[in-house]
N, C-alpha and C positions, 0 to 999 in steps of 0.2 A: 698232537698238536693240530694236526690236519683235520681230524673228526671234530675236535673242539671248535676250529674255525668255521667248519661246515655248519654247525648247530647254531653257532653265533650269527652266522650270516643268512641262514635259511629263512627266518621269518622276514627280513628285509627284502629277500630276492623274490618272495612270493611263490616259492616253489610248492608250498602245502597250503593251499587256500583254507581259511577258517582256522588254522592252527593258532595264529595270534589271538583269535578271538576265544579259543579254548584255554589258552594260558590265562588270559585276562579273566575268565570266568573261575578258573581255578584259583587264582590269586585273591580274587573277591570272596571266594568261598573260605580260604585260609584266614583272611582278615576278619570275616564275620565270626568263624568258629574261636579264633584267637580272642576276640573281644567278648564273647560269651563266657569262655573259660576265665578270663580276667575279671568279669563281673561276679562269677561264682566264687573265686577265691576272695574277692573283696568282701563279698557277702558273708561267707563263713568266717573270715577273720573279725569283721565288725560285729557280727553276732556273738562270738566268743568274747570279745572285749566288753560288750555290753552286759553279757551274762555275768562275766567276773565282777564288774562294778555294780551289778543289780540295778541296772538302769532299765526299768520296766515301761518307761514312757516312750521307748522306740524298740518294739519286739523285733526279732529277726525277720519276720515276714514283712513288717512295715519297712525295715531298712533295706530288704531286697527290692521292694516296690519302689522306694525312692531312688535307689541306685539305678534301676531300668529307667525311670522316668527322667532322671538327670542325664544319663548317656544318651537316652533317645532325644531329649531336647537339644544337645549339643549336635547329634547326628542330623536332626531336622533342620537346623539353621546353616549346618555346614554343606559343603558341595560333595556330600557322600555319594558314591557310585550307587545306582540302584540295585545293582547286582549284589552289593554287600547288604543293602537295606533288606533284600528279600529274605535273608537269613533269620529275621527277626519279625517277619509277619506272622501274627498269632493265628494259627490255623486249628479250627475246632476239632477236626479229625485226629490231627496230631495230639492235641490235649487229651481227648477222650480215649484214644487207642494206645498211647504209649506213656504219658505223664501221669495220668490219674490212676491206672491199675496198681502199680506198686505201692502208691500211697494208701489206697483203700485195703489192699491185701495186708500190709503192715499194720494197719489199724486193726483189722480182724485178728490177725496173728499175735499181737501184743495185748489183746484185749484181756482184761481181768474177768473171767466168767462169772464169778459170783455177783458182783454189783450190776453187770449188765444184764444177766437173766433174771436177777431178783427184781430189776426195775423194768423188764421187758414190756409189760403191759403199758407202762407209762411211756416208755421211749416210742413204741408203736403209735400211742395216742397222739403224742406230739408230733411224730414224724408224718403220719398220715391224715389224722383228722386236723392237727394244727396247721400243717402246710396247706391243706385245702382251704382252712378258714382264712388263713393269711393271704392266699392266692385270690380267693373271691373278693375279700375286703378291699384289697389294694385295687383290683380291677374295677369294682364298683365305684370306688372314691374317685379314681382317675376319670372313669366315664361321666359320672355325675358332675365333676369339676368342669369337664369339657362341656357338658350341656348348658351350664349357667355362665359359660365363657370365661372361667377363672384362668383356664389353662388351654393349651392346644388341644383341640378335639380330635379324638381317635374314635373309630368304630368300636362297639361293645367287645367283639371277638378279639380284637388287637389289643384293647385294654386288659382283657383277661390273659392274653399271651404274655404282655408285660407283667402282670400280677404273678403268673406262674414263673417266669424266669428270675424275678427278683426275690421269690420266696425261698430260693436256695441259699442256705447260710453255710459259711466256711469257718470251720473251727480251729484252724491252724494257729492263728494269733493267739486266741483267747486260751485254747488248752495248753499252749506252751507256758503262758503265766500261771495257769491252774497248777501245772506240775511244779514250777518253781516256788509257788507260795505254799502248796500242800493243801489244796481244798479238800473238801470231804468226798469220799469215794463215790458216793451216791450222786452228788451234784455233778461230778465229773462224768459218770456214765450217763446221766440224762443229756448233758450238753453234747458228749460225744456221739451218742447213739442217735439222737435226734438229727444232728448235723450230717452224719454219714448217710442215714437212711433218706433224709428229705431231699437230698440230691437226686436220688432215683425218683422220688415222687415229683419233684419240679420238673425233670425231664419229661415223665410221662404226661404230667398235665400240660406242658407246653407243646408237646407232639399231638396231644388230643385237640387241644385249642386250635393249632395250625391245621389240622385235618378238618375240623368243623369249619374253618374259614374258607378252605377250598371246596368243600363238599357242597353240593346244591341243596341237600336237605339237612335240617338239623338233626342232632342225635339226643336221645333221651339221657338225662343227667345219671339216671340210675345204671344205664348201660355203660356210661362212661366210668362210674365207680366200679361196676362189676369187671370191666375190662382192666382197670388199674389193679384190682385185687387179684385177678387171674395172672396178671403180669408179675405181681410181688410174689405170690405163691410160687409160681412157676420158676422165677428167678431164684429164690430161696432154695427150692427142691433140687434144681439143677447144680447150685453151689454145694448144697450138702452132698449130693450123689457124687460129685467129682472128688470132693474130699474123702468120703468113704472108700471110693474105688483106689485112690492113692494109698490110703491105710492099708488095704488089703494086698496091694501090689508090694508095698515095702516090707510088709510082714513076712510074706511067703517067698519073694524073690531072693532073699538072703544077699543082699548087695552090700552088707556092712564089712565084708572081708577087705583086707588091706589095698588090694589092687583094683577094687571097684569103688572106692570112695568118690572119684571123680564123676563116675557114671551116676552114683546115688545122689550126689548134690545136683547134677544137671537135670535128672528127671524130677527132682523136689522143685526146682525153680521153674520147670516147664508147666506143671499142672496148675497153678493159679492163673497163668496166661491162657491155657487152654479152657478153664472154666469161664474166664471173662468173654473169650471170642465164642464159645459154644452159646453163651446166653445171648450175645449180640447177633449171632447168626440165626438164632431162633426167634428173633424179634423180641426178646426179653431184655431185662436190665443187667449189664454186665456189672455194674456197681454192686448191686445187691447179691449176685451170685458170687463174685470174688470175695466180698466181705464174709459171707458164711463159710466159703471155702477156706479162708484163712482161719476162722474159728474152728472148724472141724479138723483141719490138718495140724493146728497147733495141739488140739486135744487128743488126737489119735495117731496121725501120721508121724508127727515129730518124734515120738517116743519109740518109733521103729527104726530110727536112723541111728548110725554109729555115733559116737561122742564127736569125733572129728567133723562129720557132717552136720551135726547139731550145732556146733560152734561156727561153722562156716555159713551156713544158711541163715542163722539169726543175725550174723553180722552182714552178711550180703543184703538182705532186705532192709535192714536199717540204713545202711549206706545208700542203697538205691532209692529208698523213700526220701531221705534227706536231701539228696541230690535232686530228685524230682520237685520236691516242695520249693526249695530255693530258686530252682530254674523257672518254675511256674511264676513266681511273683516278679522275677527279673523279666521274664518273657512278656508278662502282662503290662508292667510298667513301661517297658520300651514301646510296646505297641500303642499304649495309650498316648505316649508322647508323639508317635509318629502319625497315627490315625487323624484323619480330617473329622473334626467334631462339629456338630450342629449347634451352635450357641444361640440361635435365634429364638429360642423358647426357653428362657431362663426361668419363667414361672412354672413350667412343666417339671424342670429339675428341682426347683425349690418344693413344690407341693408333693413331688413324688417321695422325697425324703421324709416329709412330715407324714405321708400316707403309709409308708412301710413302717415307721414307728408305731403308729395307731394300729396297723395290721398286726403287727408282732405282738403287741399287747392284748388284742383280741384273740390271738392264737394261745399265748402262755396261760393268761388268766383264766380263760374259759375253759381250757383242757385241764389245768390244775384244779379248778373248781369240781369239774366232773370227777376227776380221779380222787379227790378228797372226799367226795360223797361215798365212794367204795371203799375206802380205807379206814381202818381203825385209827383212834387218836393219836396212838404212838408212831405211826407211819405215815402221817400227813405230810404234804409238801409245804414247809414254811413259806411265808411270804417273802423272807429273805431270799430263798432259793428261786422263788418265781421271779424276783427282780433280777437275780443274776442270770437266769434264763433269758429274760427279756433283753437285758442289756448285751448279752453274748451273741446276738443275731447279726453278725457281721456278714457281708456279702464279699464274695471272692471270685475265683476263677470260673466256677461253674456258671454263676450269673453272667459274668463277662463273656464266656463262650456262647451261651444261648442268645445274649443280646447281640453278639457279632453275627450269629445265625439269622437273627431277625432281620438284619440289613439285607439279606438275600431273599428273606421269605415275604417281606412286606413292600408295599410300594414306595417310590421314592419320597424322601422326606419323612416318612413315618418310622421306618426302620432306623434311620439316622438320628431321629429325635429320641427314640427308646435307647439306642446305644449310647448316646451322650448322657441321657439321664443315669443309665445304669453305670457307666464309667464314673461319674460323679459320686454315686452311691458307694461304689467300691473303694474309691480313694478316700472319701471321708470316714466311712466305717472302719477301715483298716488302720488309717493313720489316727484318728480322733478317738474312736471307741477302742481300738486295740491298745492305744497308748495309755488310756486312762482306766483300763480293766484293773491293774493292781490296786488303784486308789479305790475304786468300786468295791472290790472284794473286801479291802480293809473296812470301808465304811459300812458294809453290809454285815461285817463280822462273821464271814464264812470261811476265813483262812483256818486251816488246820482241820483235822478230823473231830467231828463233834458228834454228839449222841442225840441231838435234837430230832434227827431224822433217821429212823431205824429201818432196816431191810423189811419189805412188807411180808416176808415170810418167817421173821423171827418171832413173831408174836404168837403166843399159845392162845388159840381161839376156842378151846374148850369151854363151853357154857356161854360164850359171848353171844350166841344167837338167841338166848332166852331172854335177852334184855331188849327193851323198846317195843315198838308196835309190832303187831303181827306182819305188816307188809315189810317192815325193816327186817325182821327175823327171817322171811323167806329170802330177802335179798343177801342177807349174811350168810345163810346156809349155801346159796350158789357160790358165793366167794370162797366159802370154806371148802366146798368141793373143788374149785379151781385151784385152791393152794395145795389140796391134797393130791391132785393130780400132777402139780408140778413137783411135789416131794416124791411121788411115784416115780416121775422120770428120772429124778436124781438116783433113786434105787435101781431103776432099770439100767441107767448108765453105768453104775457102779458094778452091778452083779451080771450084766450081760454084754452090753456094747463094748465096754473097755476090755473085757477078756477076749472077745470076738475080733476087734480091730487092732488091738495093740498087743506087743510081745513083752512089754515091759511094764511093770507096775509100781506105783509109788503109794506111799501111806497118805491117808486122807488128810493127815495134820500137814505133811509137807505140801500137799496141793493147796490146802488153805493159805499157808504161809506164802507160797509162791504167788497165789492170786492176789494177795494184799500187796506183796512187794511190786508185782508186775503192774499194778493199778497206779502206782505211785511213779513208776518208771516208763509209762507208755510214752512213745516218741512219735 
């Protein structure tokens, strides 16, 4: 009793200076964390109810964003302590270093290899060339509109920075509906692959434009492109390398005995984050690195684990990814409601939305046209798929994080204008486009697996090069050589890589079935 009386009286007696402030800070932290957990619980419960009732007009990501915005709005008008609010400030480093990696790894880990790699050329084209086109078109339209005084005028480099950051698409909302409705695996692979890889492209373009703004001398555009390609290839190589090293470790370390299951699972969980941090430490793209680490670890390392560890790691990464996705949208919605927005340039916001739609169209339809020139008739990308790709260009947390970074990178007024425009774009695309995606897919009649668009490597091209003009025949011969090299890689993987890096082998038929099933159950 005496000790209790002492602790109760101590704060009032001032015996420990600053102790009361520390208690208040700890209490505010507890309230902030409690509020975050409550919103996560509400988001998962609401998402489950919406899925059970097949109510696609409010996807889970949209519901999480709304929950964050509503709670943030109440906190903004109430007399909430600043120390509690600080727990909801959206920090780009926290998003990029802690929330994004598990989502990207889970995407690569659960990826169905066949549709992804059979469409890899198209995915790279949309992700690299298409994102570059969208970024340039958006930046130029914003700059030209400023020149003729339609919207708030920004310097050309800042317009290009804005074009780069809003070119990053977020697939979470659309792909969840794709899974529910069962769209074609090739369309799913195109949307998924482009949206994951173009995040890295958008970050690289934004950083390049920001460095051009601060440097006194301009940079050659070809050097910029070369630097990006070096970044992409280096990131992919580091991710593949880490994945192969992990496969050899688990194959020869023999950790699958009963008393080492915990160690085995812990090491497997650490390798993806090691890959991400290695790439970031080398100045490369952690997103690309951890994506290919996920692909390689699922292909080779996963089959070197014991059955118990396989079940644990698969469920663990699924759990971690689901929590991170829900938290990102809540986190973003709360910060949107709490941040001070610059609504003095409504015209800039309105025309920015129009410009990104135009730029997205230039991206999708131009790239699809180029790809269809190089594809046989049976594997052309149909117009319905092109429209679905154009419509699925939502903006999400990556664009929001880069826009928040622009507030620090650009002069007063410019960064706030870009941030408000990006915030409006994110909210409108996630709520309106995300909510109408199901209706759009049904209207385009792309629901369910169809045979209108075949895998590019399914076609037998023997004799096809003899048709058409000589120039076309030479072009088709090059394409056939490329397809043969791809087929040769599949044989190399089956005959050499799999025996070297794995200790368990599965039948090809089983792999094919698992690939098809996993493509429909990607989360």
